[in-house]
SEMIKE-65331 format. One line per 3 residues: number of its first residue (from 1); for each residue x, y, z of N, C-alpha, C. Coordinates in pm, whole numbers. Layout:
! SEMIKE-65331
NUM = X Y Z X Y Z X Y Z; ...
! end
This chain:
! SEMIKE-65331
1 = -8763 -23097 -7093 -8628 -23128 -7042 -8549 -22994 -7025; -8491 -22984 -6903 -8423 -22854 -6873 -8293 -22841 -6952; -8263 -22716 -6981 -8134 -22697 -7059 -8019 -22676 -6959
4 = -8046 -22684 -6829 -7943 -22680 -6727 -7948 -22810 -6645; -7847 -22884 -6644 -7846 -23008 -6569 -7772 -22988 -6437; -7800 -23084 -6346 -7738 -23090 -6218 -7705 -23231 -6180
7 = -7577 -23257 -6154 -7533 -23391 -6107 -7441 -23368 -5990; -7416 -23476 -5913 -7344 -23467 -5793 -7223 -23563 -5803; -7108 -23503 -5781 -6983 -23591 -5780 -6925 -23571 -5635
10 = -6974 -23649 -5547 -6942 -23643 -5408 -6990 -23508 -5355; -6902 -23431 -5292 -6938 -23305 -5235 -6943 -23188 -5339; -6917 -23222 -5458 -6917 -23118 -5570 -7041 -23134 -5653
13 = -7126 -23027 -5657 -7238 -23019 -5735 -7206 -22966 -5878; -7225 -23043 -5984 -7192 -23004 -6122 -7316 -22947 -6189; -7312 -22817 -6219 -7414 -22753 -6294 -7376 -22733 -6440
16 = -7459 -22781 -6534 -7415 -22783 -6669 -7520 -22706 -6762; -7471 -22606 -6832 -7558 -22530 -6918 -7540 -22587 -7059; -7651 -22633 -7117 -7641 -22702 -7244 -7764 -22673 -7329
19 = -7792 -22542 -7362 -7892 -22507 -7444 -7839 -22498 -7592; -7830 -22612 -7649 -7774 -22623 -7790 -7855 -22542 -7889; -7988 -22543 -7873 -8077 -22472 -7977 -8048 -22326 -7971
22 = -8022 -22263 -7860 -8005 -22120 -7840 -7865 -22086 -7815; -7776 -22184 -7830 -7629 -22163 -7810 -7594 -22098 -7687; -7659 -22146 -7573 -7630 -22096 -7439 -7631 -21946 -7435
25 = -7730 -21888 -7498 -7750 -21740 -7486 -7861 -21723 -7368; -7858 -21605 -7308 -7954 -21581 -7201 -8087 -21579 -7253; -8176 -21649 -7180 -8322 -21656 -7211 -8382 -21707 -7092
28 = -8524 -21709 -7088 -8590 -21756 -6974 -8560 -21896 -6923; -8539 -21992 -7022 -8506 -22131 -6978 -8371 -22143 -6917; -8271 -22069 -6983 -8136 -22081 -6924 -8127 -22004 -6792
31 = -8177 -21890 -6787 -8162 -21805 -6664 -8235 -21874 -6547; -8366 -21907 -6567 -8443 -21973 -6463 -8384 -22109 -6427; -8341 -22182 -6528 -8274 -22312 -6505 -8151 -22304 -6422
34 = -8080 -22205 -6449 -7950 -22187 -6376 -7971 -22153 -6227; -8063 -22066 -6205 -8098 -22026 -6068 -8152 -22142 -5990; -8246 -22218 -6057 -8310 -22339 -5995 -8200 -22440 -5966
37 = -8105 -22471 -6061 -8003 -22568 -6038 -7912 -22527 -5917; -7880 -22400 -5909 -7794 -22360 -5799 -7867 -22371 -5666; -7993 -22333 -5669 -8073 -22348 -5550 -8083 -22495 -5502
40 = -8105 -22583 -5597 -8118 -22731 -5559 -7981 -22784 -5516; -7882 -22731 -5577 -7746 -22784 -5531 -7715 -22743 -5389; -7746 -22623 -5358 -7721 -22565 -5222 -7812 -22633 -5117
43 = -7933 -22668 -5162 -8032 -22731 -5070 -7985 -22870 -5023; -7901 -22933 -5110 -7857 -23072 -5075 -7745 -23064 -4978; -7761 -23125 -4862 -7664 -23107 -4750 -7525 -23160 -4780
46 = -7509 -23247 -4885 -7379 -23301 -4915 -7292 -23211 -5002; -7359 -23102 -5057 -7286 -23009 -5141 -7192 -22917 -5060; -7073 -22899 -5111 -6977 -22808 -5047 -6925 -22705 -5146
49 = -6922 -22745 -5272 -6873 -22664 -5383 -6958 -22684 -5512; -6978 -22578 -5584 -7050 -22588 -5709 -6951 -22572 -5824; -6957 -22661 -5922 -6877 -22657 -6044 -6978 -22630 -6161
52 = -6952 -22515 -6231 -7044 -22475 -6338 -6968 -22487 -6471; -7035 -22566 -6568 -6970 -22593 -6699 -7082 -22545 -6804; -7021 -22523 -6923 -7114 -22502 -7038 -7091 -22617 -7134
55 = -7107 -22599 -7261 -7073 -22703 -7362 -6930 -22695 -7393; -6871 -22801 -7444 -6719 -22804 -7465 -6670 -22691 -7545; -6744 -22642 -7649 -6695 -22535 -7731 -6768 -22400 -7702
58 = -6862 -22395 -7610 -6927 -22275 -7573 -6973 -22270 -7434; -6911 -22190 -7351 -6954 -22181 -7214 -7087 -22102 -7207; -7082 -21980 -7254 -7205 -21898 -7258 -7184 -21785 -7356
61 = -7287 -21752 -7435 -7271 -21642 -7537 -7343 -21524 -7496; -7390 -21509 -7375 -7452 -21384 -7320 -7588 -21362 -7384; -7612 -21227 -7399 -7749 -21187 -7445 -7780 -21232 -7586
64 = -7906 -21281 -7606 -7945 -21321 -7749 -7971 -21202 -7827; -7978 -21210 -7955 -8014 -21106 -8051 -8149 -21046 -8010; -8245 -21134 -7989 -8377 -21092 -7949 -8386 -21004 -7828
67 = -8307 -21055 -7722 -8300 -20977 -7590 -8238 -20843 -7618; -8130 -20830 -7694 -8061 -20707 -7715 -8141 -20609 -7797; -8215 -20660 -7899 -8304 -20578 -7966 -8420 -20521 -7889
70 = -8468 -20607 -7795 -8565 -20559 -7695 -8516 -20436 -7614; -8389 -20455 -7567 -8339 -20344 -7487 -8323 -20224 -7574; -8286 -20240 -7701 -8273 -20117 -7789 -8408 -20053 -7808
73 = -8514 -20128 -7805 -8646 -20070 -7818 -8708 -20025 -7688; -8629 -20031 -7584 -8681 -19987 -7448 -8757 -20087 -7374; -8751 -20210 -7415 -8829 -20317 -7352 -8731 -20392 -7252
76 = -8723 -20341 -7132 -8641 -20409 -7030 -8502 -20353 -7027; -8427 -20388 -6925 -8289 -20357 -6909 -8214 -20471 -6848; -8079 -20453 -6851 -8000 -20566 -6799 -8021 -20597 -6654
79 = -8072 -20504 -6578 -8097 -20524 -6438 -8232 -20574 -6403; -8315 -20604 -6508 -8452 -20648 -6485 -8454 -20779 -6412; -8359 -20872 -6448 -8347 -20996 -6387 -8197 -21003 -6344
82 = -8178 -21024 -6210 -8048 -21026 -6155 -7980 -21167 -6153; -8028 -21250 -6240 -7983 -21394 -6236 -7831 -21404 -6262; -7776 -21301 -6329 -7637 -21316 -6369 -7543 -21305 -6249
85 = -7593 -21257 -6133 -7511 -21259 -6012 -7538 -21384 -5926; -7598 -21488 -5987 -7635 -21607 -5902 -7518 -21669 -5847; -7402 -21670 -5911 -7284 -21736 -5854 -7229 -21653 -5737
88 = -7236 -21526 -5745 -7183 -21442 -5634 -7278 -21455 -5513; -7406 -21462 -5540 -7506 -21475 -5433 -7517 -21620 -5373; -7455 -21713 -5446 -7462 -21853 -5399 -7387 -21856 -5263
91 = -7442 -21920 -5156 -7367 -21923 -5030 -7253 -22020 -5022; -7229 -22093 -5128 -7117 -22184 -5134 -7019 -22142 -5243; -6891 -22176 -5240 -6802 -22137 -5343 -6835 -22199 -5481
94 = -6805 -22121 -5592 -6843 -22162 -5720 -6722 -22156 -5806; -6687 -22267 -5881 -6582 -22274 -5975 -6649 -22276 -6120; -6606 -22179 -6200 -6662 -22177 -6344 -6553 -22245 -6429
97 = -6592 -22354 -6490 -6503 -22428 -6580 -6544 -22372 -6725; -6486 -22265 -6764 -6522 -22207 -6895 -6437 -22256 -7005; -6459 -22382 -7037 -6383 -22455 -7136 -6414 -22403 -7271
100 = -6540 -22370 -7297 -6579 -22315 -7431 -6576 -22166 -7428; -6603 -22101 -7541 -6609 -21954 -7551 -6706 -21885 -7448; -6660 -21778 -7391 -6747 -21708 -7306 -6745 -21554 -7349
103 = -6861 -21518 -7400 -6874 -21386 -7482 -6971 -21300 -7414; -6933 -21170 -7401 -7015 -21066 -7354 -7066 -21097 -7211; -7200 -21104 -7195 -7256 -21144 -7063 -7215 -21287 -7017
106 = -7171 -21369 -7116 -7129 -21504 -7074 -7003 -21493 -6998; -6909 -21408 -7041 -6791 -21388 -6967 -6810 -21326 -6833; -6902 -21226 -6829 -6932 -21169 -6699 -6995 -21265 -6598
109 = -7084 -21353 -6655 -7136 -21461 -6567 -7030 -21542 -6511; -6934 -21585 -6586 -6824 -21663 -6538 -6738 -21597 -6439; -6722 -21468 -6455 -6636 -21380 -6363 -6706 -21360 -6228
112 = -6834 -21380 -6225 -6905 -21371 -6090 -6884 -21496 -6002; -6831 -21602 -6066 -6789 -21715 -5986 -6666 -21682 -5911; -6641 -21762 -5803 -6529 -21737 -5712 -6394 -21772 -5772
115 = -6392 -21874 -5863 -6269 -21925 -5926 -6305 -21950 -6073; -6205 -21932 -6155 -6226 -21963 -6303 -6118 -22052 -6353; -6156 -22143 -6449 -6056 -22217 -6524 -6085 -22196 -6670
118 = -5991 -22142 -6745 -6010 -22107 -6887 -5932 -22205 -6976; -5975 -22204 -7106 -5903 -22282 -7207 -5805 -22195 -7287; -5693 -22252 -7321 -5595 -22174 -7398 -5650 -22131 -7532
121 = -5735 -22212 -7591 -5777 -22188 -7729 -5913 -22114 -7739; -5982 -22113 -7638 -6119 -22056 -7646 -6114 -21904 -7646; -6224 -21839 -7677 -6236 -21692 -7697 -6305 -21641 -7573
124 = -6254 -21535 -7518 -6314 -21462 -7410 -6330 -21317 -7453; -6442 -21254 -7440 -6464 -21121 -7496 -6573 -21045 -7413; -6546 -20917 -7386 -6640 -20830 -7335 -6685 -20744 -7452
127 = -6765 -20794 -7540 -6788 -20744 -7667 -6910 -20644 -7681; -6938 -20580 -7566 -7057 -20490 -7562 -7035 -20373 -7668; -6914 -20310 -7662 -6893 -20190 -7743 -6878 -20230 -7897
130 = -6861 -20356 -7922 -6856 -20396 -8060 -6991 -20366 -8128; -7096 -20374 -8053 -7225 -20345 -8096 -7273 -20207 -8075; -7185 -20132 -8013 -7208 -19978 -7994 -7279 -19950 -7861
133 = -7318 -20043 -7778 -7376 -19999 -7642 -7275 -20032 -7532; -7288 -19954 -7434 -7198 -19961 -7319 -7215 -20090 -7235; -7112 -20131 -7171 -7118 -20262 -7092 -7224 -20261 -6986
136 = -7266 -20376 -6944 -7368 -20394 -6839 -7334 -20508 -6749; -7433 -20542 -6662 -7416 -20655 -6572 -7312 -20639 -6466; -7261 -20517 -6454 -7153 -20494 -6360 -7013 -20513 -6417
139 = -7009 -20528 -6553 -6883 -20548 -6625 -6782 -20439 -6608; -6824 -20315 -6591 -6732 -20207 -6578 -6645 -20210 -6446; -6703 -20286 -6347 -6628 -20312 -6225 -6556 -20448 -6236
142 = -6628 -20548 -6291 -6582 -20681 -6284 -6457 -20710 -6366; -6453 -20663 -6493 -6338 -20688 -6576 -6208 -20626 -6520; -6204 -20508 -6487 -6084 -20447 -6424 -6045 -20516 -6293
145 = -6147 -20555 -6211 -6120 -20613 -6083 -6063 -20759 -6093; -6114 -20831 -6195 -6074 -20971 -6209 -5947 -20993 -6299; -5943 -20905 -6399 -5835 -20924 -6501 -5725 -20817 -6486
148 = -5745 -20717 -6392 -5651 -20612 -6380 -5700 -20485 -6455; -5662 -20366 -6400 -5723 -20248 -6457 -5680 -20221 -6595; -5557 -20252 -6639 -5503 -20225 -6775 -5577 -20312 -6875
151 = -5569 -20445 -6859 -5627 -20537 -6949 -5769 -20533 -6945; -5838 -20522 -6821 -5984 -20514 -6813 -6031 -20392 -6885; -5974 -20274 -6871 -6018 -20161 -6946 -6006 -20174 -7096
154 = -5899 -20231 -7134 -5876 -20255 -7280 -5982 -20347 -7331; -6017 -20448 -7263 -6121 -20545 -7308 -6258 -20472 -7326; -6286 -20387 -7226 -6413 -20314 -7230 -6426 -20219 -7345
157 = -6309 -20145 -7375 -6315 -20047 -7479 -6313 -20117 -7613; -6227 -20217 -7630 -6202 -20271 -7765 -6314 -20366 -7804; -6366 -20442 -7710 -6473 -20540 -7738 -6425 -20652 -7819
160 = -6287 -20670 -7832 -6239 -20773 -7923 -6225 -20908 -7858; -6199 -21010 -7939 -6181 -21153 -7886 -6041 -21167 -7834; -6021 -21234 -7720 -5898 -21274 -7666 -5898 -21420 -7642
163 = -5794 -21493 -7691 -5780 -21632 -7670 -5726 -21650 -7529; -5756 -21758 -7469 -5716 -21787 -7329 -5563 -21776 -7321; -5495 -21825 -7422 -5340 -21822 -7415 -5292 -21675 -7412
166 = -5362 -21579 -7483 -5320 -21446 -7473 -5348 -21384 -7344; -5457 -21419 -7279 -5497 -21366 -7152 -5391 -21418 -7049; -5343 -21542 -7063 -5243 -21591 -6974 -5115 -21509 -6989
169 = -5079 -21479 -7113 -4953 -21402 -7141 -4966 -21264 -7085; -5092 -21215 -7083 -5121 -21071 -7026 -5128 -21072 -6876; -5119 -21197 -6812 -5109 -21199 -6671 -5241 -21217 -6596
172 = -5345 -21268 -6657 -5473 -21292 -6583 -5447 -21392 -6471; -5499 -21374 -6351 -5479 -21458 -6243 -5555 -21594 -6250; -5657 -21604 -6338 -5725 -21723 -6352 -5640 -21837 -6409
175 = -5673 -21959 -6384 -5598 -22079 -6443 -5639 -22089 -6595; -5535 -22090 -6678 -5554 -22112 -6823 -5480 -22231 -6859; -5555 -22335 -6904 -5489 -22468 -6940 -5527 -22516 -7073
178 = -5472 -22631 -7117 -5507 -22686 -7245 -5657 -22713 -7248; -5714 -22701 -7365 -5865 -22708 -7378 -5913 -22838 -7309; -5850 -22953 -7353 -5902 -23079 -7307 -5884 -23099 -7154
181 = -5798 -23016 -7083 -5764 -23031 -6948 -5860 -22951 -6862; -5936 -22863 -6912 -6025 -22773 -6836 -6107 -22852 -6734; -6185 -22953 -6783 -6281 -23023 -6687 -6205 -23082 -6570
184 = -6086 -23152 -6594 -6016 -23218 -6499 -5950 -23121 -6397; -5894 -23014 -6456 -5834 -22907 -6363 -5940 -22846 -6273; -6060 -22817 -6331 -6160 -22752 -6266 -6212 -22845 -6146
187 = -6227 -22978 -6180 -6267 -23074 -6082 -6167 -23088 -5970; -6041 -23085 -6003 -5932 -23099 -5904 -5943 -22975 -5808; -5963 -22860 -5862 -5976 -22735 -5780 -6093 -22741 -5691
190 = -6205 -22789 -5743 -6332 -22800 -5666 -6313 -22898 -5553; -6253 -23007 -5588 -6239 -23116 -5487 -6143 -23075 -5375; -6048 -22991 -5408 -5954 -22941 -5307 -6024 -22844 -5213
193 = -6109 -22755 -5271 -6189 -22665 -5189 -6284 -22741 -5103; -6347 -22850 -5160 -6452 -22924 -5085 -6399 -23000 -4968; -6269 -22998 -4942 -6213 -23069 -4827 -6254 -23005 -4696
196 = -6281 -22872 -4703 -6313 -22792 -4587 -6457 -22818 -4538; -6487 -22799 -4413 -6628 -22819 -4369 -6723 -22716 -4436; -6844 -22756 -4459 -6939 -22671 -4537 -6963 -22542 -4455
199 = -6977 -22551 -4324 -7004 -22429 -4255 -6883 -22328 -4266; -6766 -22375 -4259 -6651 -22282 -4284 -6650 -22224 -4426; -6684 -22307 -4527 -6694 -22260 -4661 -6796 -22155 -4672
202 = -6914 -22169 -4606 -7019 -22072 -4614 -6979 -21942 -4544; -6903 -21948 -4438 -6855 -21825 -4367 -6756 -21751 -4458; -6665 -21824 -4512 -6567 -21762 -4607 -6625 -21699 -4730
205 = -6727 -21767 -4791 -6794 -21722 -4906 -6866 -21590 -4874; -6932 -21587 -4759 -6999 -21470 -4726 -6912 -21351 -4709; -6798 -21377 -4650 -6698 -21265 -4633 -6644 -21218 -4761
208 = -6611 -21311 -4855 -6538 -21271 -4977 -6635 -21216 -5081; -6753 -21268 -5082 -6859 -21226 -5184 -6931 -21092 -5150; -6939 -21058 -5024 -7015 -20945 -4982 -6968 -20811 -5049
211 = -6828 -20793 -5046 -6789 -20670 -5118 -6816 -20659 -5267; -6816 -20776 -5331 -6848 -20775 -5474 -6990 -20741 -5496; -7081 -20794 -5423 -7223 -20751 -5430 -7244 -20605 -5405
214 = -7180 -20565 -5299 -7199 -20419 -5254 -7139 -20326 -5365; -7029 -20364 -5426 -6968 -20274 -5529 -7040 -20279 -5654; -7100 -20387 -5699 -7161 -20398 -5822 -7310 -20340 -5820
217 = -7363 -20329 -5697 -7506 -20270 -5695 -7511 -20135 -5757; -7422 -20039 -5712 -7425 -19906 -5770 -7375 -19905 -5911; -7275 -19996 -5945 -7212 -20001 -6073 -7323 -20036 -6179
220 = -7408 -20132 -6149 -7518 -20181 -6238 -7616 -20076 -6257; -7643 -19995 -6155 -7743 -19884 -6165 -7682 -19781 -6262; -7552 -19743 -6248 -7490 -19644 -6342 -7486 -19695 -6486
223 = -7461 -19828 -6500 -7465 -19887 -6636 -7596 -19875 -6700; -7705 -19900 -6623 -7836 -19883 -6677 -7865 -19743 -6727; -7800 -19644 -6654 -7822 -19500 -6689 -7750 -19482 -6831
226 = -7626 -19537 -6838 -7560 -19520 -6964 -7638 -19598 -7080; -7701 -19704 -7051 -7785 -19782 -7151 -7899 -19695 -7197; -7946 -19614 -7117 -8067 -19523 -7160 -8028 -19430 -7268
229 = -7898 -19410 -7286 -7850 -19330 -7403 -7797 -19423 -7511; -7703 -19518 -7471 -7628 -19592 -7573 -7711 -19689 -7647; -7810 -19758 -7583 -7888 -19850 -7647 -7982 -19787 -7752
232 = -8011 -19662 -7738 -8100 -19591 -7830 -8035 -19516 -7942; -7902 -19537 -7956 -7837 -19483 -8083 -7883 -19562 -8201; -7915 -19501 -8309 -7960 -19572 -8425 -7863 -19680 -8473
235 = -7743 -19655 -8471 -7639 -19751 -8517 -7637 -19877 -8437; -7685 -19868 -8312 -7677 -19991 -8227 -7768 -20097 -8276; -7897 -20056 -8308 -7987 -20156 -8364 -7942 -20211 -8493
238 = -7868 -20123 -8570 -7827 -20166 -8706 -7713 -20271 -8682; -7622 -20243 -8590 -7515 -20333 -8564 -7563 -20469 -8503; -7658 -20465 -8411 -7709 -20588 -8357 -7780 -20668 -8466
241 = -7849 -20607 -8561 -7927 -20675 -8658 -7836 -20733 -8762; -7737 -20655 -8800 -7642 -20697 -8908 -7534 -20795 -8862; -7479 -20768 -8742 -7366 -20850 -8702 -7384 -20965 -8616
244 = -7497 -20964 -8539 -7517 -21068 -8444 -7526 -21207 -8498; -7601 -21219 -8608 -7615 -21342 -8677 -7476 -21390 -8739; -7400 -21292 -8785 -7270 -21332 -8839 -7175 -21386 -8731
247 = -7188 -21324 -8610 -7097 -21372 -8507 -7129 -21510 -8471; -7257 -21551 -8492 -7293 -21689 -8461 -7231 -21784 -8558
! end
């Protein structure tokens, strides 16, 4: 059984990440399942918009402890698999309904969607530096671009948790609503977008997403260069080993 589900609500394809065993951390099943679900949704001619959800209390927790320890040991890098830009590369608009917490790479994944709906009470964090390694996946461009340069830079440096309500107070342009309202608000947004013809949506998505792909290509390459130093600091392995389980 796939950890990523796909359902259709009229012209809206609903992609659901629900890997309870691994708490929606990146892994082969989640990453390949997500790419497959997006491809299948796009292949269906009735689809005009994709709505991506996680579990009610957890959208996505980013890299697993196992994956991060592998990186620290020189086994792979964040750019080995580009699945995390699947929403930006999708030829149709994507709404991320991040009702649950979106942590580290999970937040970056959500921000690659075209539109986001966040929960007042959930936690959103770019927590890379909390473990001592520099951000990846294009986060050094994405956070300042999506949340504003001041807040985005603060989030990258501090690595701390921000509740959705605080982000709204700090002026993030994404919709931040009551926790229970996230699914309905996201569906309303997706349904509104889906009123346009599919061909027109594809044209607009190509125009709006192309600059993001172009800008994050060199950013990701530079982030990998930083990882060649930061991931190999002795304290990084210690922090991942000691703290990752506690954060869970």
